[in-house]
C-alpha positions, 0 to 999 in steps of 0.5 A: 653543153661540153662534149665531156658532159654527154654520155650515151647512158645518161637516160635522164638527160636524153628524156628530160634535157636540162630541166627538172621533172616538174617542168613536165607539168608546166609543159601541159599548161603551156600546150593547153594555152597554146592550143587555145591560142591556135584554135582562136586564131584559126577561128578568127581568120575564118573557115579558109584555114581549115580548107586548102590554104592560099599563100598568105594563109599558109605563111600565117599558119607556119608563122604561128607554128614557128612561134609556138614550138619554142614556147612549148619546150623552152622553160625560159620563154614566156607565153605572152609573146605567143599571144602577141604574135598570134594577135599580129598575124590575125590583124595582118590576115584581116587587113589583107582580106579587107584590102583584097575584097575590093582590089582584085589586083592586090588579091592577084599579087598576094593570093596568086592567079588561076592558070589554065593547064588544058584548053580544049583538049590541048596542054598549055605547055607555057603554063605548065612550065610557069607553074612547074607542073609536068605532063604526068602530074596533069594526067594523074589529076585527069585520071583521078576525075575518071578522064581517059583522054584529053579530048574529054577536057574543056578546061583544066585550071590550077587554082590560086590555092593549088587545087585543080578544077577540071571542066569536062566537055559534054561532046564526045571528042578524040584526044590523046590517051592519058593512060600509062604507056605500060598499061597496054592491056587497058590502053588496047580497050580504048576506041581509036578515032578514024584517021585522027592523030594526037601529038604525044607532047601537047595533045594537039589533034590533026585529022590527016595522016600526012600532017602526023608526019610533020612537026606539031603546029602547036609545040613543034614535036614530031611524035604522034599517036592514034587519038582515042574517043574513049 
């Protein structure tokens, strides 16, 4: 389209583009067909497509969406290529699922692996860096699980599909408070552990005051706070 053909008052062009009104009826047919293709494709690829997606499943869903968008809006594009693309994606997903069922190494390559974010109340900083997670993001997930200090966390996993799994410690242990620093009123209600200090960076616990005057043996930071048990 040439610049001189564009006018701000050309409402018909703005609403329809360069297609006739009759194309709107065709759009309804196209959308209905593509909706059926998508529903069938997701049904054949399994219940996982309606839950949290793995990397390959997310790629499959994006590929389906990308192939469908053009077919809906472009009158010069047919619907048969959409069906072929969906068929190829379904076959590929089935192949990956079949191969990874008996090959854990291939599953780890294609789907990703589980990462340990917290181990016995201590943040695994190298893992956080690897997964590009910040301390506050991990704390937010713990608070969502009604956890107020790291001592209550036995393990925190970042699953291959991006979901968090937090296993709580049944014993009452001291740990770093994960409540926001600005919420002093709430933090003051937490019970402090006697002569126990927590590294503000990783949550490592020491039980002697002179240890809290040195660098943390886990991460090397020198900022400490009173550990809490509630």
